[in-house]
TORKOL-4160 file (C-alpha; in steps of 0.2 Angstrom, whole numbers, padded with zeros to 4 digits, m for minus):
104
<pt num="1" X="m0066" Y="0047" Z="0002"/>
<pt num="2" X="m0066" Y="0030" Z="m0011"/>
<pt num="3" X="m0050" Y="0032" Z="m0010"/>
<pt num="4" X="m0045" Y="0037" Z="0010"/>
<pt num="5" X="m0051" Y="0020" Z="0012"/>
<pt num="6" X="m0042" Y="0011" Z="0000"/>
<pt num="7" X="m0026" Y="0020" Z="0004"/>
<pt num="8" X="m0029" Y="0013" Z="0024"/>
<pt num="9" X="m0033" Y="m0005" Z="0019"/>
<pt num="10" X="m0017" Y="m0008" Z="0007"/>
<pt num="11" X="m0007" Y="0003" Z="0021"/>
<pt num="12" X="m0012" Y="m0011" Z="0035"/>
<pt num="13" X="m0006" Y="m0024" Z="0017"/>
<pt num="14" X="0010" Y="m0015" Z="0017"/>
<pt num="15" X="0005" Y="m0008" Z="0002"/>
<pt num="16" X="0007" Y="0012" Z="m0004"/>
<pt num="17" X="m0007" Y="0019" Z="m0015"/>
<pt num="18" X="m0003" Y="0029" Z="m0030"/>
<pt num="19" X="0003" Y="0046" Z="m0026"/>
<pt num="20" X="m0006" Y="0053" Z="m0046"/>
<pt num="21" X="m0023" Y="0062" Z="m0046"/>
<pt num="22" X="m0039" Y="0047" Z="m0042"/>
<pt num="23" X="m0026" Y="0034" Z="m0044"/>
<pt num="24" X="m0033" Y="0019" Z="m0034"/>
<pt num="25" X="m0017" Y="0008" Z="m0040"/>
<pt num="26" X="m0006" Y="0002" Z="m0030"/>
<pt num="27" X="0012" Y="0012" Z="m0031"/>
<pt num="28" X="0029" Y="0005" Z="m0030"/>
<pt num="29" X="0044" Y="0013" Z="m0022"/>
<pt num="30" X="0050" Y="0029" Z="m0030"/>
<pt num="31" X="0063" Y="0042" Z="m0026"/>
<pt num="32" X="0078" Y="0057" Z="m0028"/>
<pt num="33" X="0094" Y="0051" Z="m0030"/>
<pt num="34" X="0109" Y="0064" Z="m0026"/>
<pt num="35" X="0128" Y="0061" Z="m0026"/>
<pt num="36" X="0139" Y="0069" Z="m0013"/>
<pt num="37" X="0153" Y="0080" Z="m0018"/>
<pt num="38" X="0167" Y="0063" Z="m0018"/>
<pt num="39" X="0152" Y="0056" Z="m0032"/>
<pt num="40" X="0146" Y="0044" Z="m0024"/>
<pt num="41" X="0130" Y="0036" Z="m0025"/>
<pt num="42" X="0118" Y="0038" Z="m0010"/>
<pt num="43" X="0097" Y="0041" Z="m0008"/>
<pt num="44" X="0093" Y="0053" Z="m0002"/>
<pt num="45" X="0085" Y="0049" Z="0014"/>
<pt num="46" X="0066" Y="0052" Z="0017"/>
<pt num="47" X="0061" Y="0060" Z="m0001"/>
<pt num="48" X="0050" Y="0043" Z="m0007"/>
<pt num="49" X="0035" Y="0046" Z="m0021"/>
<pt num="50" X="0026" Y="0030" Z="m0025"/>
<pt num="51" X="0017" Y="0029" Z="m0039"/>
<pt num="52" X="0010" Y="0016" Z="m0049"/>
<pt num="53" X="0019" Y="0009" Z="m0065"/>
<pt num="54" X="0006" Y="0017" Z="m0076"/>
<pt num="55" X="0010" Y="0037" Z="m0067"/>
<pt num="56" X="0030" Y="0033" Z="m0065"/>
<pt num="57" X="0034" Y="0038" Z="m0083"/>
<pt num="58" X="0024" Y="0054" Z="m0081"/>
<pt num="59" X="0031" Y="0059" Z="m0065"/>
<pt num="60" X="0047" Y="0058" Z="m0073"/>
<pt num="61" X="0052" Y="0040" Z="m0062"/>
<pt num="62" X="0060" Y="0025" Z="m0071"/>
<pt num="63" X="0045" Y="0011" Z="m0068"/>
<pt num="64" X="0062" Y="0000" Z="m0068"/>
<pt num="65" X="0070" Y="0002" Z="m0054"/>
<pt num="66" X="0062" Y="0018" Z="m0045"/>
<pt num="67" X="0073" Y="0031" Z="m0050"/>
<pt num="68" X="0071" Y="0050" Z="m0056"/>
<pt num="69" X="0076" Y="0054" Z="m0073"/>
<pt num="70" X="0065" Y="0067" Z="m0076"/>
<pt num="71" X="0072" Y="0078" Z="m0089"/>
<pt num="72" X="0087" Y="0066" Z="m0096"/>
<pt num="73" X="0080" Y="0067" Z="m0115"/>
<pt num="74" X="0085" Y="0047" Z="m0119"/>
<pt num="75" X="0071" Y="0045" Z="m0104"/>
<pt num="76" X="0059" Y="0057" Z="m0110"/>
<pt num="77" X="0058" Y="0052" Z="m0127"/>
<pt num="78" X="0059" Y="0030" Z="m0124"/>
<pt num="79" X="0049" Y="0023" Z="m0129"/>
<pt num="80" X="0052" Y="0008" Z="m0117"/>
<pt num="81" X="0049" Y="0022" Z="m0102"/>
<pt num="82" X="0064" Y="0012" Z="m0095"/>
<pt num="83" X="0077" Y="0024" Z="m0090"/>
<pt num="84" X="0097" Y="0021" Z="m0097"/>
<pt num="85" X="0104" Y="0007" Z="m0083"/>
<pt num="86" X="0086" Y="m0002" Z="m0083"/>
<pt num="87" X="0086" Y="0000" Z="m0103"/>
<pt num="88" X="0103" Y="m0010" Z="m0105"/>
<pt num="89" X="0102" Y="m0024" Z="m0093"/>
<pt num="90" X="0085" Y="m0029" Z="m0102"/>
<pt num="91" X="0097" Y="m0028" Z="m0118"/>
<pt num="92" X="0109" Y="m0038" Z="m0109"/>
<pt num="93" X="0098" Y="m0051" Z="m0106"/>
<pt num="94" X="0093" Y="m0052" Z="m0121"/>
<pt num="95" X="0105" Y="m0053" Z="m0130"/>
<pt num="96" X="0111" Y="m0068" Z="m0118"/>
<pt num="97" X="0097" Y="m0077" Z="m0122"/>
<pt num="98" X="0098" Y="m0074" Z="m0140"/>
<pt num="99" X="0116" Y="m0082" Z="m0138"/>
<pt num="100" X="0109" Y="m0099" Z="m0129"/>
<pt num="101" X="0094" Y="m0102" Z="m0138"/>
<pt num="102" X="0098" Y="m0097" Z="m0156"/>
<pt num="103" X="0114" Y="m0101" Z="m0163"/>
<pt num="104" X="0114" Y="m0111" Z="m0178"/>
């Protein structure tokens, strides 16, 4: 009952509750990816899920971008729980920061 009331309260504010069992945290939108036969990327229509950052990785989603990466070794065993794309973006930003502020 408590989860149902919180879910209604959050939806009235335009938010969603995490779909993981017994979790009452606010969820972020996660989605499945698809590539068509020509290799163009697009989202698979209405296949959206809502998980909090704590449960994204457990369900196979990156908490940085919300894309499904489950089953990829580089994602499943990543200590940061980020996909390759988000990890490389963070590394690039960190490199820019290092170059700007740590030059002798």
